[in-house]
N, C-alpha and C positions, 0 to 999 in steps of 0.2 A: 107285778105291780101295774096298776092303771093310773096314768098321770094325766092331769088336765093342765094345759098350757095356754097362754095368751097367744094371739097371732103376733108374729114378729117379722120385722124387715131384716133379712140377713142376720139372723139371731146371733147372740154371743156364743162362743164355743161351749160354755157351760150348759147352755140350753140344749145343744145337740148331744153333749155327753150324757145329760139326764134323759132326754127323750129316747136315746138309743138303749138305755137300761130298762125302759118300760116294756112290759108285755103288750100293752095297749095304750094308745095315746089319743087324747081328745084335744081339739083346738076350740077354745071358748069363742063363740060367735054371738053370744047374747049379753055379754057384759057391757057396761057403759065404757065408752072410750076414755082413756086416761092419757092426757097430753104429756109430752116430754118423757116418753118411755120407748122401749124397744118396739112398740107397735108400729111406729113410723120413723124410727131412727136406728142407725147402726154406727159403729165406731171402727175406723180403720187406722192403721199405723202409717204415719208420714215421717219425713225427715225432721219435722218440727214437733213431733209427738202425736198423740191421738187426735183424730179429726172426726167429728160427728157429721154424718150425712143424714139429712132430714128430708122426708117427703112432705111437700106442702099439701094442705088439705082444704077442701071447699066447705064453707058454711058450717063449721063445727060449732056446736052449742052444748051447754051443760046437759047432762043426762042423756046424751045421744048414744045409741047403741053402736058398738064397733061395726056391726053389719051395715049401718047406714052411712058410714064414713066414706066420702068420695075424694078422689085425688084431684088436685088442681094442676093443670098443665100450662097455665099462663107463663110460669117460670120454666125455663128449660132445665129442670132439675135432673132429668135422666142424663142429659149431655154432661152436666156438671159432675154428677156422680161417676160416670165413666171416665171423664178427664181426671178427676181426683184419683181414681184407682189406677189409671195408666201412669200418672206421675209417681204415685206412691209405690207401685209394685212392678214397674217395668223391668227392674233388675232382679226380681224374685225368680226362683227356678221354674215355677209352673204358670206364671201369669199368661205368657204367650200361648200356652196350651189351651187355656180357657177363653182367651180374649175374643175370638170370633163369636163363640156361643154367647158370651156375656153381652157383646154389642147387639146381637140379635134379640136377646132377652130385653135389653133396655130400649129397644125400638118399639116394643109392644106398649100400648097405652090402655090398660083396662080402666074402667070407671071406678071400681071400688078398691079400697085398701086391702080388704080381705082377699080379693082376687089377685092383686099384685103380690101380696105376701105369699100366697099359695104358689104362684108361678116361680118366685124366687126359691121357695122351699123345695119345689120339685127339681129345679135346676141344681141346687146344692146336693140333693140326694142322688141325682144322676151323676154328678161329678164325683161323688164319694163312692159310686157304684154300690148303692144300698137301696133295697126295695122297701124301706119303711113305709107303712101305710098308717093313716090316722083318720079318725072320724071327727065330725064337728058336734058340739053339744046341741041338744034339742031344746033346752030351756035353761034359764039361769038358776044355779044353786049357789047359796052363800059359801058353803064349804064342801070340800071333798077330802077324802082320806089322804090322797097324794096330790095336793093343790099347789101348782107351780105358777099360777097366774100372776102373782104380784112379786115374784122374785126379782131382785135387781141384778142377779147373776154375777155379782162381784165376789171374787174369791174362789170361783169355780175353775179357773184356769191357772192355777199356781204351778202346775207341772211344766217345766221348761220345754220349749221347742225353739228351733232356730227361727229368727225373724230378721228381715232385711236390715233394719236400723239398730239391731241389738248392740253392735260394737260402739255406736254413737250414743244411744239413749238407754241402754240396758233393756232387759226384757219387759215388755208391756203386757200385763195380763188383761183378761176380760174383753178381748176384741171380738169383732165380727168373725163368723165362720169363714168369711172370705180370706182373712189373714192366714189362717191355718191352711186353707186350700191352696192359695197362691204360693205359699212357702213349702208345702209338702205334698201337693198333688194327691194321688190316690192313697198315699201313706197316711194321710190325715185321718182316715177311718181307724187305723190302728191306734193312733193317739186318742181318739174319742172313746175307744173301747177299753183303754188302759185305766 
């Protein structure tokens, strides 16, 4: 199966479960940017429940291609995202294992959202010890046979795995891939393939 996916910031677990099942994967770079989506948001688990981490953007306007979207660094969002992850996952089994590389990643300041999301995606694949490759689309097409661009990814992570705040808040589905990685390390890949 060849799947077409939107660019995503630390995508939900279901995104990775699906992309790993594809024989070939394409990231859509020619679509119009859609706000309040995984394109510039991810959700982590905290002691108070799910927390959305958002990347602030520059000069976004209607009908702007996702390839034109630039990141705003006036706010110290990278520092805030790292601090939020440190607070949420400091007691998880594998967070310390990834912490130094994560801080190094969040010190990089690429101009475009596509470039940032690609860096995060490559970081995740390295942590999962997976050599998944993907292409980018060359032009916009309205539909594809296996089109995952507008999935909300809810309901894709119903299979239970251990989470840090599970005893307090019960299992939280549909979180960022970070949650699975920080709780299960390299075993996360087995979960994604199950």
